[in-house]
C-alpha positions in Angstrom: -6.5 25.3 -40.4 -7.4 21.6 -40.9 -4.6 19.3 -41.8 -5.3 15.7 -42.7 -4.4 12.8 -40.5 -2.7 10.6 -43.1 -3.1 7.4 -41.0 -6.9 7.9 -40.7 -7.2 8.9 -44.3 -5.4 5.7 -45.3 -7.7 3.6 -43.0 -10.8 5.1 -44.6 -9.6 4.1 -48.0 -8.8 0.6 -46.9 -12.2 0.0 -45.2 -15.0 -2.1 -46.7 -18.3 -0.2 -46.9 -20.1 -2.6 -44.6 -17.4 -2.1 -42.0 -17.4 1.7 -42.5 -21.0 2.2 -41.5 -20.7 1.0 -37.8 -17.4 2.8 -37.5 -19.0 6.1 -38.7 -21.9 5.8 -36.2 -19.3 5.3 -33.4 -17.2 8.2 -34.5 -20.2 10.6 -34.8 -21.3 9.6 -31.3 -17.8 10.3 -30.0 -18.2 13.8 -31.5 -21.3 14.3 -29.4 -23.7 13.9 -32.2 -27.1 12.2 -32.1 -27.1 9.6 -34.9 -29.5 7.7 -37.0 -29.3 5.1 -39.8 -32.4 4.8 -42.0 -33.7 1.6 -43.7 -31.7 2.3 -46.8 -28.5 2.7 -44.8 -28.0 6.4 -45.0 -26.3 7.8 -41.8 -27.1 11.2 -40.3 -25.5 13.0 -37.4 -26.6 16.2 -35.6 -24.4 18.3 -33.3 -26.2 21.2 -31.6 -29.8 21.8 -32.3 -29.3 21.5 -36.1 -31.6 24.4 -36.9 -30.0 26.5 -39.7 -26.8 24.5 -39.4 -24.7 23.5 -42.4 -25.4 20.1 -43.8 -22.3 18.3 -45.0 -22.8 15.4 -47.4 -20.6 12.6 -48.8 -21.3 9.0 -50.0 -19.9 5.9 -48.4 -19.8 3.6 -51.4 -17.0 3.6 -54.0 -16.8 2.7 -57.7 -15.6 -0.9 -57.0 -17.0 -1.1 -53.4 -14.0 -3.1 -52.4 -10.8 -1.7 -50.9 -7.4 -1.8 -52.5 -4.7 -4.1 -51.3 -2.5 -1.2 -50.2 -2.4 2.6 -50.1 0.7 4.7 -50.6 1.9 8.3 -50.5 4.4 9.6 -53.0 5.3 13.3 -53.2 1.9 15.1 -52.7 -0.2 12.2 -54.0 -2.1 9.3 -52.6 -2.5 6.1 -54.7 -3.5 2.5 -54.4 -1.9 -0.8 -55.5 -3.4 -4.2 -56.0 -1.7 -7.5 -54.8 0.5 -7.6 -57.9 1.9 -4.1 -57.3 0.0 -2.4 -60.0 -2.0 0.8 -59.5 -5.7 0.2 -58.9 -8.9 1.9 -57.8 -8.2 4.1 -54.8 -11.8 5.0 -53.8 -11.1 8.6 -53.0 -14.5 9.2 -54.7 -15.8 9.5 -52.1 -13.8 8.4 -49.1 -11.9 11.7 -49.4 -15.3 13.4 -49.0 -16.1 11.2 -46.0 -12.9 12.3 -44.3 -13.6 16.0 -45.1 -17.0 15.8 -43.6 -15.7 14.2 -40.4 -12.8 16.7 -40.1 -15.0 19.8 -40.6 -17.8 18.5 -38.4 -15.4 17.9 -35.5 -14.6 21.6 -35.1 -18.1 23.1 -35.6 -20.5 23.3 -32.7 -23.8 23.3 -34.7 -23.6 21.0 -37.8 -25.4 18.2 -39.5 -23.8 15.4 -41.6 -25.3 12.9 -44.1 -23.4 9.9 -45.4 -25.4 8.4 -48.3 -25.3 4.9 -49.7 -25.2 3.7 -53.4 -24.4 7.0 -55.0 -22.3 5.3 -57.6 -25.2 3.3 -59.0 -27.6 6.2 -59.4 -27.9 8.2 -56.1 -30.2 5.6 -54.7 -29.6 6.4 -51.0 -30.1 10.2 -51.4 -33.2 9.6 -53.7 -34.8 7.6 -50.8 -33.7 9.9 -48.0 -36.5 11.5 -45.9 -35.5 15.2 -45.9 -38.0 15.9 -43.1 -36.1 13.6 -40.8 -33.6 16.4 -40.1 -33.9 20.1 -39.2 -33.9 22.6 -42.1 -30.2 23.3 -42.9 -28.8 26.8 -43.6 -26.6 25.6 -46.4 -25.7 22.2 -47.9 -22.2 21.2 -49.0 -21.1 18.1 -50.7 -17.5 16.9 -51.3 -17.8 14.8 -54.3 -16.1 16.5 -57.3 -12.9 15.8 -59.1 -10.1 18.4 -59.4 -9.1 21.4 -57.3 -11.3 24.4 -58.1 -14.9 23.5 -59.0 -18.0 24.7 -57.0 -20.8 22.9 -58.7 -24.0 25.0 -58.6 -26.0 22.9 -61.2 -26.2 19.1 -61.2 -28.8 16.4 -61.8 -30.4 18.7 -64.3 -31.2 21.4 -61.7 -29.8 24.6 -60.2 -29.0 23.8 -56.6 -28.5 27.3 -55.1 -30.1 30.8 -55.4 -28.6 33.8 -57.2 -28.3 35.7 -53.9 -26.2 32.8 -52.5 -23.9 32.7 -55.5 -23.4 36.5 -55.3 -22.6 36.5 -51.6 -20.5 33.3 -51.5 -18.3 34.2 -54.4 -15.6 36.1 -52.4 -15.1 33.1 -50.2 -14.7 30.8 -53.2 -12.3 33.2 -54.9 -10.1 33.3 -51.8 -9.6 29.5 -52.2 -9.3 29.8 -56.0 -12.7 28.1 -56.7 -15.2 29.0 -59.4 -18.8 28.0 -60.3 -19.1 25.0 -62.7 -21.8 22.7 -63.9 -21.8 19.0 -62.8 -23.5 15.9 -64.0 -25.1 13.7 -61.2 -24.4 13.5 -57.4 -26.3 13.2 -54.1 -26.9 16.9 -53.5 -28.9 17.2 -56.7 -31.1 14.4 -55.6 -31.5 15.8 -52.2 -32.5 19.2 -53.7 -35.1 17.4 -55.9 -36.3 15.6 -52.8 -37.1 18.9 -51.1 -34.0 20.3 -49.3 -34.7 24.0 -49.5 -31.2 25.3 -48.6 -28.8 26.5 -51.2 -26.1 23.9 -52.0 -22.7 23.4 -53.6 -20.6 20.4 -54.6 -16.9 21.1 -54.1 -13.8 19.6 -55.7 -12.1 17.5 -53.1 -8.8 16.8 -54.9 -9.2 13.4 -56.5 -8.4 12.7 -60.1 -9.2 10.1 -62.7 -12.0 8.6 -60.6 -13.7 5.4 -61.7 -10.4 4.2 -63.1 -7.3 2.2 -62.0 -5.3 5.4 -62.3 -7.3 7.2 -59.5 -5.3 9.4 -57.2 -5.7 12.0 -54.5 -3.7 15.2 -54.4 -3.1 16.0 -50.7 -2.6 19.7 -51.3 -5.8 20.1 -53.2 -7.6 17.9 -50.6 -6.4 20.0 -47.7 -7.4 23.2 -49.4 -10.9 21.8 -50.1 -11.4 20.9 -46.5 -10.5 24.4 -45.3 -12.8 25.9 -47.9 -15.6 23.8 -46.5 -14.8 25.0 -43.0 -14.6 28.6 -44.2 -18.0 28.3 -45.9 -19.6 26.8 -42.7 -18.2 29.7 -40.6 -19.3 32.3 -43.3 -22.9 30.9 -43.3 -23.6 31.4 -39.6 -26.8 33.3 -39.2 -27.4 33.4 -43.0 -30.3 31.9 -44.9 -30.5 31.3 -48.6 -33.6 29.4 -49.3 -33.9 27.7 -52.7 -36.4 25.3 -54.1 -36.3 23.2 -57.3 -38.7 21.2 -59.3 -37.9 17.7 -60.4 -36.9 17.7 -64.0 -39.0 15.6 -66.4 -36.0 14.7 -68.6 -32.2 14.8 -68.0 -29.5 14.0 -70.6 -32.1 12.9 -73.2 -33.4 10.2 -70.8 -36.2 10.2 -68.2 -34.3 11.1 -65.0 -34.5 8.7 -62.1 -35.0 5.5 -64.3 -31.9 5.4 -66.5 -28.3 6.7 -66.3 -26.4 7.3 -69.5 -29.1 5.3 -71.3 -28.7 2.1 -69.2 -31.1 0.6 -66.6 -29.4 0.3 -63.3 -30.0 -2.1 -60.4 -28.9 -1.6 -56.9 -27.1 -5.0 -56.7 -25.2 -4.6 -59.9 -22.3 -2.3 -60.7 -22.0 -3.3 -64.4 -24.0 -0.2 -65.3 -21.2 2.0 -64.1 -18.6 0.3 -66.3 -20.8 0.9 -69.3 -21.5 4.5 -68.2 -17.8 5.3 -68.0 -17.2 4.1 -71.5 -19.8 6.7 -72.7 -18.6 9.6 -70.5 -16.8 12.2 -72.7 -14.7 13.2 -69.8 -12.6 10.1 -70.3 -12.2 10.3 -74.1 -10.9 12.9 -76.5 -12.6 12.8 -79.9 -10.4 12.2 -82.9 -7.1 11.8 -81.0 -7.5 8.1 -80.2 -6.0 8.8 -76.8 -7.7 8.4 -73.4 -7.8 11.7 -71.7 -7.6 12.1 -67.9 -8.7 14.6 -65.3 -5.3 16.2 -65.2 -5.0 19.1 -67.7 -3.3 18.2 -70.9 -2.1 14.8 -69.6 -2.7 11.7 -71.6 -2.4 8.0 -70.8 1.1 7.8 -72.4 3.8 6.3 -70.4 6.7 8.7 -69.9 9.3 6.0 -70.4 8.0 3.7 -73.2 5.4 6.1 -74.7 2.7 3.5 -75.1 -0.9 4.3 -74.2 -1.8 2.2 -71.2 -2.8 2.2 -67.5 -0.5 4.6 -65.6 1.2 4.8 -62.2 2.1 8.1 -60.7 5.7 8.0 -59.6 7.3 11.2 -58.5 6.8 13.6 -61.5 6.5 10.7 -64.0 3.4 8.8 -65.3 4.5 5.2 -65.8 2.7 2.2 -67.2 2.5 -0.9 -65.1 5.4 -2.6 -66.9 7.7 0.4 -66.5 6.5 0.8 -62.9 7.5 -2.8 -62.0 11.0 -2.0 -63.2 11.1 1.2 -61.2 12.7 1.5 -57.8 9.7 2.2 -55.6 12.0 2.9 -52.7 13.1 6.1 -54.4 9.7 7.7 -54.0 9.9 11.0 -52.1 8.0 11.4 -48.8 4.7 13.2 -48.9 4.8 17.0 -48.5 2.0 18.9 -46.8 2.1 22.0 -49.0 0.2 22.3 -52.3 
């Protein structure tokens, strides 16, 4: 069973992307992998011969692309604070995925990894990746989904795995309480469109309220996701589930690959993402006037003052920044390893 190294997990969330890249190349080399970084900045690592090996995928960039001032553990959660002590962007989307890929790859003798750049502004790294630069994988797994139980089999407007794969892999997913769901846009969809012919899944990795200052990572859900990834890699040995997709002409009412949520995006600008979030129905509940979150039936209402505002997760309470500043942070309980 894989258990997270909390110090390393914290360091990954505190690292700037431009510092993360050389560190990853060094870590992959220490694992005995042959490494490469393409002109876009995507990093690949291959351990063993790579033929028929699982391909593990995560993206290196984050929504803000700058680290928080501090990272903290309370109960079974990981959160980030800014310099004023208010909760801020954690970057678990997708630094949690980066950690999961490293942890799983470290214990598998024949494996490939791919760390993509610029996923948050339109999957730019994966859209430019040369799929012929690596051996054909047996399966492809991505760790870039909110929550605790989703196995995304349809994303970027395409199905990313075969029916035979879904049938055979279902018992493994059920053992970890995962189920098939449909996603929106992530790197594995773009990689499939680019020509990766292996069946793929994007797995929930335990983060919640991504792309917001209330982002958090549940360590129990995170640990379970890593061990599901390991179980899938072990299950896939000697198996082959080829699957090919055609690039969709239109996605979400817009021409796919040129616009995202109806806005033109540029690699050097992150303003598109802020506008996109405002249009994402995941963050809003129609008619209620309240901002919904990734946590089931939880709204952005402070448990103490009742006002709708940015929240801070403290023990079993959701507090706004004002109430949080009045709270005694020293009373937070230590992190527990169980779910």
